[in-house]
C-alpha positions as CSV (number, residue, x, y, z in Angstrom):
1,X,107.1,-25.6,147.6
2,X,108.9,-28.7,146.0
3,X,110.5,-28.1,142.8
4,X,110.4,-30.9,140.0
5,X,111.9,-31.8,136.6
6,X,109.2,-34.0,134.3
7,X,111.2,-35.5,131.2
8,X,109.6,-36.7,128.2
9,X,111.0,-40.0,126.4
10,X,111.6,-40.6,122.8
11,X,114.3,-43.2,122.5
12,X,117.5,-41.9,121.5
13,X,116.1,-38.4,121.0
14,X,116.1,-38.3,124.9
15,X,119.7,-37.7,124.8
16,X,118.6,-33.8,124.4
17,X,117.3,-34.0,127.7
18,X,120.8,-35.6,129.1
19,X,122.6,-32.4,127.7
20,X,120.2,-30.5,129.7
21,X,120.5,-32.6,132.8
22,X,124.2,-32.5,132.7
23,X,124.5,-28.6,132.8
24,X,122.0,-28.8,135.8
25,X,124.3,-31.1,137.6
26,X,127.4,-28.9,136.7
27,X,125.7,-25.9,137.9
28,X,124.0,-27.0,141.2
29,X,120.5,-26.9,139.5
30,X,119.2,-29.6,141.9
31,X,115.4,-30.4,142.1
32,X,113.5,-32.0,144.9
33,X,112.3,-34.7,142.5
34,X,112.6,-35.9,138.9
35,X,109.9,-37.9,136.8
36,X,111.0,-39.5,133.8
37,X,109.1,-41.4,131.1
38,X,110.8,-44.2,129.2
39,X,114.4,-42.8,128.0
40,X,113.5,-39.7,130.1
41,X,113.4,-41.9,133.2
42,X,117.0,-43.5,131.9
43,X,118.4,-40.2,131.7
44,X,116.7,-39.0,134.8
45,X,118.4,-41.9,137.0
46,X,121.8,-40.4,135.9
47,X,120.7,-37.0,136.9
48,X,119.4,-38.3,140.5
49,X,122.9,-39.9,140.8
50,X,124.7,-36.9,139.7
51,X,126.7,-38.9,137.2
52,X,127.7,-36.2,134.8
53,X,128.3,-37.5,131.3
54,X,127.1,-41.0,131.6
55,X,124.2,-41.0,129.7
56,X,125.8,-39.5,126.3
57,X,128.9,-41.7,127.1
58,X,127.3,-45.0,127.1
59,X,124.8,-44.3,124.1
60,X,127.5,-43.0,121.9
61,X,129.7,-46.0,122.7
62,X,126.8,-48.6,122.4
63,X,124.5,-47.3,119.8
64,X,125.9,-49.3,117.0
65,X,126.5,-52.4,119.1
66,X,124.6,-55.4,118.2
67,X,124.8,-56.6,122.1
68,X,122.9,-53.2,122.9
69,X,120.4,-53.1,120.0
70,X,119.7,-55.0,117.3
71,X,117.1,-56.7,115.0
72,X,118.7,-60.1,115.8
73,X,117.9,-59.4,119.6
74,X,114.3,-58.8,118.7
75,X,114.0,-61.9,116.9
76,X,115.8,-64.0,119.3
77,X,114.6,-62.4,122.8
78,X,111.4,-60.3,121.9
79,X,113.7,-57.3,122.9
80,X,115.1,-54.8,120.3
81,X,117.2,-53.4,123.2
82,X,118.8,-56.5,124.5
83,X,117.4,-56.8,128.3
84,X,120.3,-58.5,129.9
85,X,122.9,-56.0,128.2
86,X,121.1,-53.0,128.6
87,X,119.5,-53.5,132.4
88,X,122.3,-55.9,134.0
89,X,125.7,-56.0,132.0
90,X,125.9,-52.2,131.3
91,X,124.7,-50.5,134.5
92,X,126.4,-53.2,136.8
93,X,129.9,-53.5,134.7
94,X,130.4,-51.5,131.6
95,X,129.3,-48.2,132.8
96,X,128.2,-48.8,136.5
97,X,125.3,-47.0,137.9
98,X,126.0,-45.2,141.3
99,X,123.4,-46.7,143.4
100,X,124.9,-45.2,146.5
101,X,124.8,-41.8,145.1
102,X,120.9,-42.4,144.4
103,X,120.4,-43.7,147.8
104,X,121.7,-40.7,149.3
105,X,120.3,-38.1,146.8
106,X,118.3,-35.2,147.9
107,X,116.4,-35.5,144.7
108,X,113.6,-38.1,144.6
109,X,113.6,-40.3,141.5
110,X,110.3,-41.4,139.9
111,X,109.5,-43.5,136.9
112,X,106.3,-43.8,134.9
113,X,105.2,-47.2,133.5
114,X,101.9,-48.3,131.9
115,X,99.9,-51.3,133.8
116,X,99.2,-53.5,130.5
117,X,96.1,-54.9,132.5
118,X,94.4,-51.7,133.5
119,X,95.8,-49.2,130.9
120,X,96.7,-46.9,133.4
121,X,100.0,-45.0,134.3
122,X,101.9,-46.1,137.5
123,X,104.3,-43.7,139.2
124,X,106.7,-45.2,141.3
125,X,109.7,-43.9,143.2
126,X,112.9,-45.7,142.8
127,X,114.9,-45.3,146.1
128,X,117.4,-47.4,144.5
129,X,118.2,-49.2,141.3
130,X,119.6,-52.5,142.9
131,X,118.2,-56.0,142.1
132,X,114.6,-56.0,140.9
133,X,114.1,-52.2,141.5
134,X,115.9,-52.0,138.1
135,X,112.8,-53.7,136.5
136,X,110.8,-50.6,137.1
137,X,113.3,-48.4,135.1
138,X,113.4,-51.2,132.2
139,X,109.4,-51.2,132.3
140,X,109.1,-47.6,131.9
141,X,111.4,-47.8,128.8
142,X,109.9,-50.9,127.3
143,X,108.1,-49.9,123.9
144,X,105.2,-52.3,122.8
145,X,106.1,-54.5,120.0
146,X,109.9,-53.8,120.4
147,X,109.9,-55.3,123.8
148,X,108.7,-58.1,126.0
149,X,106.2,-57.2,129.0
150,X,108.0,-56.5,132.1
151,X,106.9,-57.6,135.6
152,X,107.7,-55.3,138.7
153,X,106.3,-56.0,142.0
154,X,103.8,-58.5,140.4
155,X,102.4,-56.0,137.9
156,X,102.6,-56.4,134.3
157,X,104.2,-53.2,132.7
158,X,105.4,-51.5,129.4
159,X,106.5,-48.0,128.3
160,X,105.1,-45.1,130.6
161,X,104.6,-43.1,127.5
162,X,101.7,-45.1,126.4
163,X,99.3,-43.9,129.1
164,X,101.1,-40.5,130.1
165,X,103.9,-39.2,127.9
166,X,104.5,-35.9,130.0
167,X,103.1,-36.6,133.3
168,X,103.2,-33.0,134.8
169,X,99.8,-33.1,136.4
170,X,100.7,-36.4,138.2
171,X,103.9,-34.8,139.5
172,X,102.0,-32.0,140.8
173,X,99.5,-34.3,142.7
174,X,102.7,-35.9,144.2
175,X,103.3,-32.4,145.6
176,X,105.9,-31.2,143.2
177,X,104.2,-27.8,142.2
178,X,107.0,-25.8,140.9
179,X,108.4,-27.8,137.5
180,X,110.8,-27.7,134.7
181,X,109.5,-29.8,131.7
182,X,111.7,-31.3,129.2
183,X,110.5,-32.2,125.9
184,X,112.3,-34.0,123.1
185,X,110.1,-32.7,120.2
186,X,110.3,-29.2,118.9
187,X,107.8,-26.5,119.0
188,X,104.8,-27.3,116.8
189,X,105.0,-31.2,116.9
190,X,101.9,-32.8,117.3
191,X,101.5,-36.7,117.7
192,X,99.4,-38.6,115.2
193,X,97.6,-41.9,115.5
194,X,100.1,-44.8,115.6
195,X,100.4,-46.3,112.2
196,X,101.2,-49.6,114.0
197,X,98.0,-49.9,115.7
198,X,96.6,-52.7,113.7
199,X,99.8,-54.8,114.6
200,X,99.4,-53.5,118.1
201,X,95.8,-54.7,118.4
202,X,96.9,-58.0,117.4
203,X,99.9,-58.4,119.7
204,X,98.2,-57.1,122.6
205,X,94.7,-58.4,122.1
206,X,95.0,-60.2,125.5
207,X,95.0,-56.4,127.3
208,X,92.1,-54.9,125.8
209,X,92.6,-51.7,128.4
210,X,96.2,-51.3,127.0
211,X,95.0,-51.0,123.4
212,X,92.3,-48.4,124.3
213,X,95.2,-46.3,125.9
214,X,97.4,-46.8,122.7
215,X,94.4,-45.6,120.8
216,X,94.0,-42.6,122.9
217,X,97.7,-41.8,123.3
218,X,98.1,-39.1,120.4
219,X,95.0,-37.4,121.8
220,X,96.3,-37.5,125.3
221,X,99.9,-36.2,124.2
222,X,98.6,-33.5,122.2
223,X,96.3,-32.1,124.8
224,X,99.1,-32.4,127.5
225,X,101.7,-30.3,125.2
226,X,99.1,-27.7,124.6
227,X,98.4,-27.4,128.3
228,X,102.0,-27.2,129.0
229,X,102.7,-24.4,126.3
230,X,99.8,-22.4,127.9
231,X,101.3,-22.8,131.2
232,X,104.6,-21.9,130.2
233,X,103.3,-18.7,128.6
234,X,101.9,-17.8,132.1
235,X,105.0,-18.5,133.8
236,X,103.9,-21.4,136.1
237,X,106.0,-23.9,134.4
238,X,109.4,-23.6,132.7
239,X,109.4,-25.4,129.3
240,X,112.8,-26.8,127.6
241,X,112.8,-28.2,124.2
242,X,115.1,-28.5,121.1
243,X,114.5,-26.2,118.0
244,X,115.4,-29.4,116.0
245,X,116.3,-32.8,116.7
246,X,119.5,-33.1,114.5
247,X,118.0,-35.8,112.4
248,X,118.2,-38.3,115.7
249,X,115.5,-41.0,115.4
250,X,114.2,-43.3,118.1
251,X,116.7,-45.9,117.5
252,X,119.4,-43.8,116.3
253,X,122.8,-45.7,115.6
254,X,125.1,-42.5,114.4
255,X,127.0,-41.5,117.4
256,X,127.9,-38.1,115.7
257,X,124.2,-37.4,115.7
258,X,123.4,-38.3,119.0
259,X,126.4,-36.1,120.3
260,X,125.0,-33.2,118.2
261,X,121.7,-33.5,120.0
262,X,123.2,-33.9,123.3
263,X,125.1,-30.8,122.7
264,X,122.1,-28.9,121.6
265,X,120.6,-29.8,124.9
266,X,123.6,-28.4,126.8
267,X,123.7,-25.1,124.9
268,X,119.8,-24.7,125.4
269,X,120.3,-25.2,129.4
270,X,123.3,-22.9,129.6
271,X,121.7,-20.2,127.5
272,X,118.8,-20.1,129.9
273,X,120.7,-20.7,132.9
274,X,119.9,-17.5,135.0
275,X,116.1,-18.0,133.9
276,X,116.2,-21.5,135.3
277,X,117.8,-20.5,138.4
278,X,115.3,-17.9,138.9
279,X,112.6,-20.2,138.2
280,X,113.8,-22.6,141.0
281,X,114.8,-19.7,143.3
282,X,118.3,-20.4,143.4
283,X,120.0,-17.3,142.4
């Protein structure tokens, strides 16, 4: 039986998951695999390379930096989060990603993307994030309207949350049958229809399958949450999620709020550490 961690995205709300994952690293909670979506994939990468504190460090440092995220970048390049800065300068120079650690990690690292031509999810294992493999992580976190389409291995892709926001069932099909699911929204949250759908239909009119996936996203998301909640009550899944999000938005620029939500994630993981160890059979 392989153990896994499935991580929801949510932009800067994903820093909650980073807090949970850092506690896992500090306490030897080592899953056989981790599957992240969007920001969940970004923070899952640092978990797989065991770089404790990296996610919160660079997010707090650069969240207000125009090189990292700005309306000017979006107007100039089509990317709200500056692609060259976020996917090259930051992981290669400013806060280097440890590819050696990922390549030797006992934890297999997967990302979820959405194929814009089929509207279907793509689950890809990243054995390294060197070179063009970083494109997979970039694609997973590239939100429509806020980002350009990203090409990886000849496929045109965007944010994995469009087609599969919480890919628990997909991870089970890949053989990971004992899973912890980290959500970044509190209990009771249900997604509504995207108010930007009219604009998305125009911007993505060349990709009708992608538009259909975006139209269905809130329905699929809410079904996935309900399924996970049922299974968590039955004990077959361990669900971790915040009681509140500390006012952190998807594109939050307040470093203090980001740190507060990260600390909430840490506390939630520490409070349930015995339960987590028992669930993974690691007492």
